[in-house]
LOMAR-137980 format. One record per residue: x, y, z of N, C-alpha, C in turn. Coordinates in steps of 0.1 Angstrom, whole numbers, padded with zeros to 4 digits. Last residue first. Example, Ala and Ser with C-alpha at 12.3 -4.5 7.8 and 13.67 -1.06 7.14 Angstrom:
<node n_X="0128" n_Y="-0022" n_Z="0071" ca_X="0137" ca_Y="-0011" ca_Z="0071" c_X="0129" c_Y="0000" c_Z="0079"/>
<node n_X="0132" n_Y="-0057" n_Z="0078" ca_X="0123" ca_Y="-0045" ca_Z="0078" c_X="0132" c_Y="-0033" c_Z="0078"/>
This chain:
<node n_X="-0244" n_Y="0274" n_Z="0121" ca_X="-0256" ca_Y="0268" ca_Z="0114" c_X="-0266" c_Y="0280" c_Z="0111"/>
<node n_X="-0210" n_Y="0282" n_Z="0114" ca_X="-0222" ca_Y="0283" ca_Z="0122" c_X="-0235" c_Y="0279" c_Z="0113"/>
<node n_X="-0188" n_Y="0255" n_Z="0101" ca_X="-0195" ca_Y="0268" ca_Z="0099" c_X="-0208" c_Y="0270" c_Z="0109"/>
<node n_X="-0165" n_Y="0238" n_Z="0121" ca_X="-0178" ca_Y="0237" ca_Z="0113" c_X="-0183" c_Y="0252" c_Z="0113"/>
<node n_X="-0130" n_Y="0243" n_Z="0116" ca_X="-0142" ca_Y="0243" ca_Z="0125" c_X="-0155" c_Y="0243" c_Z="0115"/>
<node n_X="-0104" n_Y="0230" n_Z="0110" ca_X="-0115" ca_Y="0231" ca_Z="0101" c_X="-0128" c_Y="0232" c_Z="0110"/>
<node n_X="-0085" n_Y="0232" n_Z="0131" ca_X="-0081" ca_Y="0237" ca_Z="0117" c_X="-0094" c_Y="0239" c_Z="0108"/>
<node n_X="-0099" n_Y="0220" n_Z="0152" ca_X="-0093" ca_Y="0233" ca_Z="0154" c_X="-0091" c_Y="0240" c_Z="0140"/>
<node n_X="-0103" n_Y="0195" n_Z="0139" ca_X="-0115" ca_Y="0202" ca_Z="0143" c_X="-0110" c_Y="0216" c_Z="0146"/>
<node n_X="-0077" n_Y="0185" n_Z="0139" ca_X="-0085" ca_Y="0187" ca_Z="0127" c_X="-0096" c_Y="0195" c_Z="0129"/>
<node n_X="-0070" n_Y="0181" n_Z="0167" ca_X="-0063" ca_Y="0190" ca_Z="0157" c_X="-0070" c_Y="0194" c_Z="0146"/>
<node n_X="-0088" n_Y="0161" n_Z="0173" ca_X="-0090" ca_Y="0175" ca_Z="0180" c_X="-0082" c_Y="0186" c_Z="0172"/>
<node n_X="-0078" n_Y="0141" n_Z="0156" ca_X="-0094" ca_Y="0145" ca_Z="0154" c_X="-0094" c_Y="0161" c_Z="0161"/>
<node n_X="-0054" n_Y="0137" n_Z="0168" ca_X="-0055" ca_Y="0140" ca_Z="0153" c_X="-0069" c_Y="0148" c_Z="0151"/>
<node n_X="-0061" n_Y="0127" n_Z="0194" ca_X="-0054" ca_Y="0140" ca_Z="0192" c_X="-0056" c_Y="0145" c_Z="0177"/>
<node n_X="-0074" n_Y="0103" n_Z="0186" ca_X="-0083" ca_Y="0113" ca_Z="0192" c_X="-0075" c_Y="0127" c_Z="0191"/>
<node n_X="-0053" n_Y="0090" n_Z="0176" ca_X="-0063" ca_Y="0092" ca_Z="0167" c_X="-0072" c_Y="0104" c_Z="0173"/>
<node n_X="-0037" n_Y="0086" n_Z="0199" ca_X="-0033" ca_Y="0093" ca_Z="0187" c_X="-0043" c_Y="0098" c_Z="0179"/>
<node n_X="-0054" n_Y="0070" n_Z="0214" ca_X="-0051" ca_Y="0083" ca_Z="0220" c_X="-0045" c_Y="0093" c_Z="0207"/>
<node n_X="-0057" n_Y="0048" n_Z="0197" ca_X="-0068" ca_Y="0055" ca_Z="0199" c_X="-0065" c_Y="0069" c_Z="0205"/>
<node n_X="-0030" n_Y="0037" n_Z="0197" ca_X="-0037" ca_Y="0042" ca_Z="0184" c_X="-0049" c_Y="0050" c_Z="0186"/>
<node n_X="-0029" n_Y="0031" n_Z="0224" ca_X="-0020" ca_Y="0041" ca_Z="0219" c_X="-0026" c_Y="0047" c_Z="0204"/>
<node n_X="-0048" n_Y="0010" n_Z="0226" ca_X="-0048" ca_Y="0023" ca_Z="0234" c_X="-0040" c_Y="0034" c_Z="0228"/>
<node n_X="-0038" n_Y="-0008" n_Z="0205" ca_X="-0051" ca_Y="-0001" ca_Z="0204" c_X="-0051" c_Y="0011" c_Z="0213"/>
<node n_X="-0003" n_Y="-0004" n_Z="0193" ca_X="-0014" ca_Y="-0011" ca_Z="0202" c_X="-0026" c_Y="-0003" c_Z="0203"/>
<node n_X="0011" n_Y="-0005" n_Z="0164" ca_X="0003" ca_Y="0004" ca_Z="0173" c_X="-0006" c_Y="-0005" c_Z="0181"/>
<node n_X="0030" n_Y="-0014" n_Z="0146" ca_X="0028" ca_Y="-0022" ca_Z="0156" c_X="0021" c_Y="-0013" c_Z="0167"/>
<node n_X="0044" n_Y="0019" n_Z="0135" ca_X="0041" ca_Y="0005" ca_Z="0133" c_X="0037" c_Y="-0002" c_Z="0146"/>
<node n_X="0044" n_Y="0049" n_Z="0118" ca_X="0041" ca_Y="0042" ca_Z="0130" c_X="0036" c_Y="0027" c_Z="0130"/>
<node n_X="0068" n_Y="0059" n_Z="0096" ca_X="0056" ca_Y="0052" ca_Z="0097" c_X="0055" c_Y="0046" c_Z="0112"/>
<node n_X="0085" n_Y="0091" n_Z="0092" ca_X="0084" ca_Y="0077" ca_Z="0100" c_X="0070" c_Y="0071" c_Z="0101"/>
<node n_X="0105" n_Y="0110" n_Z="0073" ca_X="0091" ca_Y="0104" ca_Z="0074" c_X="0092" c_Y="0091" c_Z="0082"/>
<node n_X="0125" n_Y="0137" n_Z="0079" ca_X="0124" ca_Y="0122" ca_Z="0080" c_X="0110" c_Y="0118" c_Z="0083"/>
<node n_X="0145" n_Y="0161" n_Z="0065" ca_X="0131" ca_Y="0157" ca_Z="0070" c_X="0132" c_Y="0143" c_Z="0069"/>
<node n_X="0173" n_Y="0179" n_Z="0074" ca_X="0169" ca_Y="0168" ca_Z="0067" c_X="0155" c_Y="0164" c_Z="0074"/>
<node n_X="0178" n_Y="0215" n_Z="0069" ca_X="0178" ca_Y="0202" ca_Z="0077" c_X="0174" c_Y="0191" c_Z="0068"/>
<node n_X="0168" n_Y="0241" n_Z="0060" ca_X="0183" ca_Y="0237" ca_Z="0062" c_X="0186" c_Y="0226" c_Z="0071"/>
<node n_X="0143" n_Y="0244" n_Z="0055" ca_X="0146" ca_Y="0245" ca_Z="0070" c_X="0161" c_Y="0242" c_Z="0072"/>
<node n_X="0145" n_Y="0245" n_Z="0028" ca_X="0139" ca_Y="0257" ca_Z="0035" c_X="0141" c_Y="0257" c_Z="0050"/>
<node n_X="0156" n_Y="0219" n_Z="0021" ca_X="0165" ca_Y="0234" ca_Z="0019" c_X="0157" c_Y="0245" c_Z="0027"/>
<node n_X="0156" n_Y="0191" n_Z="0033" ca_X="0145" ca_Y="0202" ca_Z="0034" c_X="0154" c_Y="0215" c_Z="0033"/>
<node n_X="0163" n_Y="0160" n_Z="0020" ca_X="0168" ca_Y="0173" ca_Z="0023" c_X="0158" c_Y="0183" c_Z="0023"/>
<node n_X="0150" n_Y="0131" n_Z="0035" ca_X="0150" ca_Y="0140" ca_Z="0023" c_X="0156" c_Y="0153" c_Z="0027"/>
<node n_X="0143" n_Y="0099" n_Z="0042" ca_X="0151" ca_Y="0109" ca_Z="0047" c_X="0153" c_Y="0119" c_Z="0034"/>
<node n_X="0116" n_Y="0075" n_Z="0049" ca_X="0124" ca_Y="0085" ca_Z="0039" c_X="0131" c_Y="0095" c_Z="0047"/>
<node n_X="0108" n_Y="0058" n_Z="0068" ca_X="0103" ca_Y="0056" ca_Z="0053" c_X="0112" c_Y="0064" c_Z="0044"/>
<node n_X="0114" n_Y="0041" n_Z="0096" ca_X="0119" ca_Y="0052" ca_Z="0089" c_X="0115" c_Y="0049" c_Z="0074"/>
<node n_X="0090" n_Y="0029" n_Z="0118" ca_X="0097" ca_Y="0026" ca_Z="0106" c_X="0102" c_Y="0037" c_Z="0098"/>
<node n_X="0086" n_Y="0030" n_Z="0153" ca_X="0084" ca_Y="0038" ca_Z="0141" c_X="0094" c_Y="0031" c_Z="0130"/>
<node n_X="0067" n_Y="0024" n_Z="0181" ca_X="0076" ca_Y="0020" ca_Z="0173" c_X="0075" c_Y="0028" c_Z="0159"/>
<node n_X="0062" n_Y="0042" n_Z="0213" ca_X="0057" ca_Y="0036" ca_Z="0200" c_X="0069" c_Y="0031" c_Z="0192"/>
<node n_X="0046" n_Y="0054" n_Z="0241" ca_X="0058" ca_Y="0046" ca_Z="0236" c_X="0055" c_Y="0039" c_Z="0223"/>
<node n_X="0033" n_Y="0086" n_Z="0247" ca_X="0032" ca_Y="0073" ca_Z="0241" c_X="0044" c_Y="0066" c_Z="0238"/>
<node n_X="0022" n_Y="0107" n_Z="0271" ca_X="0033" ca_Y="0101" ca_Z="0264" c_X="0032" c_Y="0088" c_Z="0260"/>
<node n_X="0002" n_Y="0136" n_Z="0276" ca_X="0003" ca_Y="0122" ca_Z="0273" c_X="0015" c_Y="0118" c_Z="0267"/>
<node n_X="-0001" n_Y="0164" n_Z="0276" ca_X="0002" ca_Y="0156" ca_Z="0290" c_X="0003" c_Y="0142" c_Z="0288"/>
<node n_X="0010" n_Y="0168" n_Z="0244" ca_X="0005" ca_Y="0176" ca_Z="0256" c_X="0009" c_Y="0168" c_Z="0270"/>
<node n_X="0022" n_Y="0141" n_Z="0236" ca_X="0011" ca_Y="0150" ca_Z="0231" c_X="0006" c_Y="0155" c_Z="0242"/>
<node n_X="0052" n_Y="0126" n_Z="0228" ca_X="0044" ca_Y="0133" ca_Z="0239" c_X="0035" c_Y="0143" c_Z="0233"/>
<node n_X="0066" n_Y="0097" n_Z="0220" ca_X="0057" ca_Y="0108" ca_Z="0215" c_X="0050" c_Y="0114" c_Z="0225"/>
<node n_X="0095" n_Y="0079" n_Z="0218" ca_X="0085" ca_Y="0084" ca_Z="0227" c_X="0079" c_Y="0097" c_Z="0221"/>
<node n_X="0103" n_Y="0050" n_Z="0199" ca_X="0103" ca_Y="0064" ca_Z="0201" c_X="0092" c_Y="0068" c_Z="0211"/>
<node n_X="0125" n_Y="0026" n_Z="0185" ca_X="0115" ca_Y="0030" ca_Z="0195" c_X="0115" c_Y="0044" c_Z="0197"/>
<node n_X="0126" n_Y="0020" n_Z="0149" ca_X="0132" ca_Y="0026" ca_Z="0163" c_X="0120" c_Y="0026" c_Z="0171"/>
<node n_X="0140" n_Y="0003" n_Z="0121" ca_X="0129" ca_Y="0005" ca_Z="0130" c_X="0134" c_Y="0010" c_Z="0143"/>
<node n_X="0150" n_Y="0012" n_Z="0087" ca_X="0153" ca_Y="0010" ca_Z="0102" c_X="0141" c_Y="0012" c_Z="0111"/>
<node n_X="0142" n_Y="0022" n_Z="0063" ca_X="0141" ca_Y="0008" ca_Z="0066" c_X="0144" c_Y="0003" c_Z="0081"/>
<node n_X="0165" n_Y="0049" n_Z="0061" ca_X="0152" ca_Y="0042" ca_Z="0055" c_X="0153" c_Y="0028" c_Z="0057"/>
<node n_X="0182" n_Y="0059" n_Z="0089" ca_X="0183" ca_Y="0052" ca_Z="0077" c_X="0170" c_Y="0045" c_Z="0072"/>
<node n_X="0195" n_Y="0086" n_Z="0106" ca_X="0183" ca_Y="0076" ca_Z="0105" c_X="0183" c_Y="0071" c_Z="0091"/>
<node n_X="0217" n_Y="0103" n_Z="0124" ca_X="0216" ca_Y="0096" ca_Z="0111" c_X="0205" c_Y="0085" c_Z="0113"/>
<node n_X="0224" n_Y="0134" n_Z="0137" ca_X="0216" ca_Y="0122" ca_Z="0137" c_X="0215" c_Y="0116" c_Z="0124"/>
<node n_X="0237" n_Y="0159" n_Z="0134" ca_X="0245" ca_Y="0147" ca_Z="0139" c_X="0237" c_Y="0135" c_Z="0139"/>
<node n_X="0209" n_Y="0177" n_Z="0144" ca_X="0223" ca_Y="0177" ca_Z="0138" c_X="0231" c_Y="0165" c_Z="0143"/>
<node n_X="0178" n_Y="0161" n_Z="0141" ca_X="0187" ca_Y="0169" ca_Z="0148" c_X="0201" c_Y="0168" c_Z="0142"/>
<node n_X="0156" n_Y="0161" n_Z="0115" ca_X="0167" ca_Y="0154" ca_Z="0123" c_X="0176" c_Y="0163" c_Z="0129"/>
<node n_X="0122" n_Y="0168" n_Z="0118" ca_X="0135" ca_Y="0173" ca_Z="0113" c_X="0146" c_Y="0166" c_Z="0120"/>
<node n_X="0096" n_Y="0144" n_Z="0110" ca_X="0105" ca_Y="0152" ca_Z="0119" c_X="0116" c_Y="0158" c_Z="0112"/>
<node n_X="0063" n_Y="0133" n_Z="0107" ca_X="0074" ca_Y="0138" ca_Z="0100" c_X="0082" c_Y="0146" c_Z="0110"/>
<node n_X="0046" n_Y="0102" n_Z="0114" ca_X="0050" ca_Y="0115" ca_Z="0119" c_X="0062" c_Y="0120" c_Z="0109"/>
<node n_X="0016" n_Y="0082" n_Z="0110" ca_X="0031" ca_Y="0085" ca_Z="0108" c_X="0033" c_Y="0099" c_Z="0114"/>
<node n_X="-0010" n_Y="0076" n_Z="0112" ca_X="-0002" ca_Y="0065" ca_Z="0108" c_X="0013" c_Y="0068" c_Z="0106"/>
<node n_X="-0024" n_Y="0099" n_Z="0118" ca_X="-0027" ca_Y="0086" ca_Z="0126" c_X="-0016" c_Y="0074" c_Z="0123"/>
<node n_X="0002" n_Y="0124" n_Z="0117" ca_X="-0010" ca_Y="0118" ca_Z="0113" c_X="-0012" c_Y="0106" c_Z="0121"/>
<node n_X="0021" n_Y="0154" n_Z="0118" ca_X="0017" ca_Y="0142" ca_Z="0124" c_X="0004" c_Y="0138" c_Z="0119"/>
<node n_X="0050" n_Y="0174" n_Z="0111" ca_X="0037" ca_Y="0170" ca_Z="0110" c_X="0034" c_Y="0157" c_Z="0118"/>
<node n_X="0074" n_Y="0181" n_Z="0126" ca_X="0069" ca_Y="0188" ca_Z="0115" c_X="0055" c_Y="0186" c_Z="0112"/>
<node n_X="0092" n_Y="0180" n_Z="0155" ca_X="0082" ca_Y="0175" ca_Z="0148" c_X="0076" c_Y="0185" c_Z="0139"/>
<node n_X="0127" n_Y="0179" n_Z="0163" ca_X="0115" ca_Y="0187" ca_Z="0160" c_X="0106" c_Y="0180" c_Z="0152"/>
<node n_X="0138" n_Y="0156" n_Z="0187" ca_X="0138" ca_Y="0161" ca_Z="0173" c_X="0125" c_Y="0170" c_Z="0171"/>
<node n_X="0161" n_Y="0143" n_Z="0212" ca_X="0147" ca_Y="0151" ca_Z="0208" c_X="0148" c_Y="0155" c_Z="0193"/>
<node n_X="0173" n_Y="0112" n_Z="0219" ca_X="0175" ca_Y="0125" ca_Z="0212" c_X="0163" c_Y="0131" c_Z="0210"/>
<node n_X="0170" n_Y="0085" n_Z="0228" ca_X="0174" ca_Y="0097" ca_Z="0238" c_X="0177" c_Y="0111" c_Z="0232"/>
<node n_X="0160" n_Y="0073" n_Z="0206" ca_X="0173" ca_Y="0071" ca_Z="0211" c_X="0179" c_Y="0080" c_Z="0221"/>
<node n_X="0138" n_Y="0100" n_Z="0200" ca_X="0143" ca_Y="0087" ca_Z="0194" c_X="0158" c_Y="0085" c_Z="0200"/>
<node n_X="0110" n_Y="0118" n_Z="0208" ca_X="0124" ca_Y="0114" ca_Z="0214" c_X="0127" c_Y="0101" c_Z="0206"/>
<node n_X="0090" n_Y="0146" n_Z="0203" ca_X="0094" ca_Y="0132" ca_Z="0199" c_X="0108" c_Y="0130" c_Z="0204"/>
<node n_X="0063" n_Y="0166" n_Z="0214" ca_X="0076" ca_Y="0163" ca_Z="0212" c_X="0079" c_Y="0149" c_Z="0208"/>
<node n_X="0038" n_Y="0191" n_Z="0214" ca_X="0042" ca_Y="0179" ca_Z="0209" c_X="0057" c_Y="0176" c_Z="0208"/>
<node n_X="0026" n_Y="0216" n_Z="0216" ca_X="0032" ca_Y="0209" ca_Z="0228" c_X="0033" c_Y="0194" c_Z="0225"/>
<node n_X="0015" n_Y="0235" n_Z="0199" ca_X="0009" ca_Y="0221" ca_Z="0200" c_X="0014" c_Y="0213" c_Z="0212"/>
<node n_X="0032" n_Y="0257" n_Z="0197" ca_X="0021" ca_Y="0257" ca_Z="0205" c_X="0013" c_Y="0245" c_Z="0209"/>
<node n_X="0051" n_Y="0249" n_Z="0179" ca_X="0055" ca_Y="0248" ca_Z="0192" c_X="0043" c_Y="0250" c_Z="0202"/>
<node n_X="0031" n_Y="0229" n_Z="0154" ca_X="0038" ca_Y="0241" ca_Z="0159" c_X="0042" c_Y="0239" c_Z="0173"/>
<node n_X="0025" n_Y="0208" n_Z="0127" ca_X="0029" ca_Y="0209" ca_Z="0141" c_X="0036" c_Y="0223" c_Z="0144"/>
<node n_X="0000" n_Y="0198" n_Z="0105" ca_X="0013" ca_Y="0205" ca_Z="0107" c_X="0013" c_Y="0207" c_Z="0122"/>
<node n_X="-0014" n_Y="0166" n_Z="0100" ca_X="-0015" ca_Y="0179" ca_Z="0106" c_X="-0002" c_Y="0186" c_Z="0108"/>
<node n_X="-0030" n_Y="0147" n_Z="0077" ca_X="-0017" ca_Y="0149" ca_Z="0083" c_X="-0018" c_Y="0164" c_Z="0087"/>
<node n_X="-0053" n_Y="0121" n_Z="0073" ca_X="-0051" ca_Y="0136" ca_Z="0076" c_X="-0037" c_Y="0137" c_Z="0082"/>
<node n_X="-0047" n_Y="0093" n_Z="0051" ca_X="-0051" ca_Y="0099" ca_Z="0063" c_X="-0048" c_Y="0114" c_Z="0064"/>
<node n_X="-0041" n_Y="0087" n_Z="0025" ca_X="-0050" ca_Y="0078" ca_Z="0032" c_X="-0056" c_Y="0085" c_Z="0046"/>
<node n_X="-0040" n_Y="0114" n_Z="0001" ca_X="-0035" ca_Y="0107" ca_Z="0013" c_X="-0045" c_Y="0098" c_Z="0018"/>
<node n_X="-0049" n_Y="0111" n_Z="-0032" ca_X="-0050" ca_Y="0118" ca_Z="-0020" c_X="-0044" c_Y="0108" c_Z="-0010"/>
<node n_X="-0052" n_Y="0099" n_Z="-0057" ca_X="-0040" ca_Y="0107" ca_Z="-0056" c_X="-0041" c_Y="0114" c_Z="-0042"/>
<node n_X="-0076" n_Y="0084" n_Z="-0060" ca_X="-0063" ca_Y="0078" ca_Z="-0064" c_X="-0051" c_Y="0086" c_Z="-0060"/>
<node n_X="-0095" n_Y="0101" n_Z="-0053" ca_X="-0093" ca_Y="0091" ca_Z="-0045" c_X="-0079" c_Y="0084" c_Z="-0047"/>
<node n_X="-0098" n_Y="0116" n_Z="-0078" ca_X="-0091" ca_Y="0122" ca_Z="-0067" c_X="-0088" c_Y="0113" c_Z="-0055"/>
<node n_X="-0110" n_Y="0104" n_Z="-0099" ca_X="-0095" ca_Y="0101" ca_Z="-0098" c_X="-0090" c_Y="0107" c_Z="-0084"/>
<node n_X="-0134" n_Y="0115" n_Z="-0099" ca_X="-0133" ca_Y="0102" ca_Z="-0096" c_X="-0120" c_Y="0096" c_Z="-0093"/>
<node n_X="-0131" n_Y="0139" n_Z="-0111" ca_X="-0132" ca_Y="0138" ca_Z="-0096" c_X="-0130" c_Y="0125" c_Z="-0091"/>
<node n_X="-0106" n_Y="0133" n_Z="-0138" ca_X="-0119" ca_Y="0135" ca_Z="-0132" c_X="-0120" c_Y="0134" c_Z="-0118"/>
<node n_X="-0080" n_Y="0147" n_Z="-0157" ca_X="-0085" ca_Y="0138" ca_Z="-0146" c_X="-0098" c_Y="0143" c_Z="-0140"/>
<node n_X="-0073" n_Y="0165" n_Z="-0176" ca_X="-0079" ca_Y="0153" ca_Z="-0180" c_X="-0084" c_Y="0142" c_Z="-0169"/>
<node n_X="-0063" n_Y="0185" n_Z="-0163" ca_X="-0075" ca_Y="0189" ca_Z="-0169" c_X="-0083" c_Y="0176" c_Z="-0174"/>
<node n_X="-0036" n_Y="0176" n_Z="-0155" ca_X="-0048" ca_Y="0176" ca_Z="-0145" c_X="-0062" c_Y="0178" c_Z="-0150"/>
<node n_X="-0025" n_Y="0151" n_Z="-0179" ca_X="-0026" ca_Y="0164" ca_Z="-0174" c_X="-0037" c_Y="0166" c_Z="-0164"/>
<node n_X="-0017" n_Y="0117" n_Z="-0169" ca_X="-0025" ca_Y="0126" ca_Z="-0177" c_X="-0026" c_Y="0140" c_Z="-0171"/>
<node n_X="-0004" n_Y="0096" n_Z="-0157" ca_X="0004" ca_Y="0108" ca_Z="-0159" c_X="-0005" c_Y="0118" c_Z="-0168"/>
<node n_X="-0022" n_Y="0076" n_Z="-0155" ca_X="-0019" ca_Y="0082" ca_Z="-0143" c_X="-0011" c_Y="0095" c_Z="-0146"/>
<node n_X="-0047" n_Y="0078" n_Z="-0182" ca_X="-0033" ca_Y="0073" ca_Z="-0176" c_X="-0031" c_Y="0082" c_Z="-0164"/>
<node n_X="-0081" n_Y="0073" n_Z="-0177" ca_X="-0071" ca_Y="0081" ca_Z="-0182" c_X="-0058" c_Y="0077" c_Z="-0175"/>
<node n_X="-0101" n_Y="0056" n_Z="-0167" ca_X="-0094" ca_Y="0052" ca_Z="-0179" c_X="-0082" c_Y="0061" c_Z="-0184"/>
<node n_X="-0112" n_Y="0061" n_Z="-0142" ca_X="-0120" ca_Y="0066" ca_Z="-0154" c_X="-0113" c_Y="0063" c_Z="-0166"/>
<node n_X="-0093" n_Y="0051" n_Z="-0125" ca_X="-0106" ca_Y="0045" ca_Z="-0126" c_X="-0115" c_Y="0048" c_Z="-0138"/>
<node n_X="-0063" n_Y="0051" n_Z="-0144" ca_X="-0070" ca_Y="0054" ca_Z="-0133" c_X="-0083" c_Y="0049" c_Z="-0135"/>
<node n_X="-0040" n_Y="0027" n_Z="-0159" ca_X="-0051" ca_Y="0037" ca_Z="-0160" c_X="-0056" c_Y="0039" c_Z="-0146"/>
<node n_X="-0004" n_Y="0023" n_Z="-0157" ca_X="-0017" ca_Y="0018" ca_Z="-0152" c_X="-0028" c_Y="0029" c_Z="-0155"/>
<node n_X="0018" n_Y="0021" n_Z="-0182" ca_X="0013" ca_Y="0030" ca_Z="-0172" c_X="-0001" c_Y="0026" c_Z="-0170"/>
């Protein structure tokens, strides 16, 4: 087992982990939960899927009934963010059973992002984050 930065093993109980280890266990990017009010849709192979979350490097969807996506496959997708539609490519990273939603959750890494699409996506994520975490009044 590889040690973390402070020398504690990765599987050490939480009390033994220091703040310096936080960087070792946190996501590389912010991931925002999606609701119907966000007006975000995703379409893969002509089929619409419910979006669960979105980040600057990936999305989480619930697979529509009868849809089979396999980890390792790459797909073209259309991601609509309000009035903007982005043509993107996604690599299926995982498909797991989501008992709470009685569906399958699929994690898709966004790959080969062109600069304009990456910037539009990042701008959207930053707006979402500001809405979730507003600055306290000065």
